[in-house]
C-alpha positions, 0 to 999 in steps of 0.5 A, spaced: 870 808 366 872 808 373 866 813 375 861 808 371 864 802 374 862 805 381 855 808 380 852 801 380 853 800 387 850 806 389 845 803 394 841 798 396 836 794 392 829 791 394 831 785 396 836 788 401 831 793 403 826 787 405 832 783 409 834 790 413 826 791 414 825 784 417 831 784 421 829 791 424 822 788 426 825 782 429 830 786 433 824 791 435 820 784 437 826 782 442 827 789 445 819 789 446 819 782 449 825 784 454 822 791 456 815 788 458 818 783 462 816 783 469 823 784 472 825 790 467 818 793 468 819 793 476 826 796 475 824 801 471 818 803 475 823 803 481 828 808 478 822 812 476 819 813 483 825 814 486 827 820 481 820 823 483 821 823 490 
């Protein structure tokens, strides 16, 4: 009985996958916007140039 009751919650269903995927895409979009902003690009370029010298 106990085993049968726990088997129903074995994973995510389609709606949960859709919500999880949308959250991941939204996070990736925000991260891309932050990383490609001017000040971040300049800071990363400075770090890389400093490491190569």
